[in-house]
C-alpha positions as CSV (number, residue, x, y, z in Angstrom):
1,M,43.7,25.9,24.9
2,F,40.0,27.0,24.5
3,E,37.7,24.2,25.4
4,I,34.0,24.4,25.1
5,D,32.3,22.2,27.7
6,P,28.7,21.4,27.0
7,S,26.2,21.9,29.8
8,Y,23.7,19.4,31.1
9,I,21.3,18.5,28.4
10,G,17.9,19.0,30.0
11,P,14.4,18.4,28.9
12,E,14.1,21.8,27.3
13,A,17.1,21.1,25.0
14,W,15.7,17.7,24.1
15,E,12.5,19.3,23.2
16,Y,14.3,21.6,20.7
17,V,16.2,18.6,19.4
18,S,12.9,16.8,18.9
19,V,11.6,19.9,17.0
20,F,14.7,19.8,14.8
21,V,14.4,16.0,14.0
22,T,10.7,16.1,13.4
23,N,10.8,19.1,11.1
24,I,13.7,17.6,9.1
25,W,11.6,14.5,8.5
26,F,8.7,16.6,7.3
27,F,11.2,18.5,5.1
28,V,12.3,15.3,3.5
29,L,8.7,14.1,2.9
30,S,7.8,17.5,1.4
31,I,10.7,17.4,-1.0
32,L,9.8,13.9,-2.0
33,V,6.2,15.0,-2.7
34,F,7.5,18.0,-4.6
35,A,9.8,15.9,-6.7
36,A,7.2,13.3,-7.5
37,H,4.7,15.8,-8.6
38,M,7.2,17.7,-10.7
39,V,8.2,14.5,-12.5
40,L,4.6,13.6,-13.0
41,G,3.5,17.0,-14.3
42,H,6.6,18.0,-16.2
43,N,7.7,14.6,-17.7
44,M,5.2,11.8,-17.5
45,V,1.9,13.4,-18.4
46,P,3.3,15.2,-21.6
47,S,5.1,12.0,-22.6
48,L,2.1,9.8,-22.2
49,I,0.0,12.3,-24.1
50,E,2.5,12.4,-27.0
51,S,2.7,8.6,-27.1
52,H,-1.2,8.5,-27.1
53,H,-1.3,6.3,-24.0
54,I,-3.7,8.8,-22.4
55,P,-6.1,11.3,-24.1
56,K,-5.1,14.9,-24.7
57,S,-7.9,16.1,-22.4
58,L,-5.8,14.9,-19.4
59,N,-3.3,17.7,-20.1
60,K,-5.5,19.8,-17.9
61,I,-4.5,17.7,-14.9
62,R,-1.0,19.3,-15.0
63,I,-2.2,22.5,-13.4
64,P,-3.4,20.8,-10.1
65,I,-0.2,18.7,-10.2
66,Y,2.0,21.8,-10.4
67,A,-0.1,23.4,-7.6
68,I,0.5,20.4,-5.3
69,A,4.2,20.6,-6.2
70,I,4.4,24.3,-5.3
71,L,2.6,23.8,-2.0
72,A,4.9,20.9,-1.2
73,F,7.9,23.1,-1.9
74,A,6.5,25.9,0.2
75,A,6.0,23.4,3.0
76,A,9.5,22.2,2.6
77,I,10.9,25.7,3.0
78,F,8.7,26.2,6.1
79,F,9.9,22.9,7.7
80,V,13.6,23.5,7.1
81,I,13.3,27.0,8.6
82,R,11.5,25.6,11.7
83,A,14.1,22.8,11.9
84,F,17.0,25.1,12.0
85,Q,15.4,27.4,14.5
86,G,14.9,24.4,16.8
87,G,18.5,23.2,16.2
88,Y,19.8,26.7,16.9
89,E,17.9,26.9,20.2
90,A,19.1,23.4,21.1
91,I,22.8,24.3,20.4
92,G,22.3,27.5,22.4
93,L,21.1,25.5,25.4
94,I,23.7,22.8,25.2
95,Y,26.6,25.1,24.5
96,P,25.8,28.4,26.2
97,D,29.2,29.9,25.4
98,Y,30.5,29.1,21.9
99,W,32.7,30.8,19.3
100,I,31.6,30.8,15.7
């Protein structure tokens, strides 16, 4: 049958694996920052304003909160693309001949 034998995993492949793992961690952190700021800006601030726990003038803070959320989401997209590029390169070095 067809067997795919992996080649020796050298330092170059480990470097790409490291790129993958590092960028996946940054992706997770970026998504957590995005989610926290979306909850804060879209749920907590309006609720606290309506319940009169904070003054209505703090409604202006939602714009910077949304800006941080958008930047975190853009960073998450960047990190996931970089992670999969590193993973693809690592798989290419470990399995030089593969069928997909």
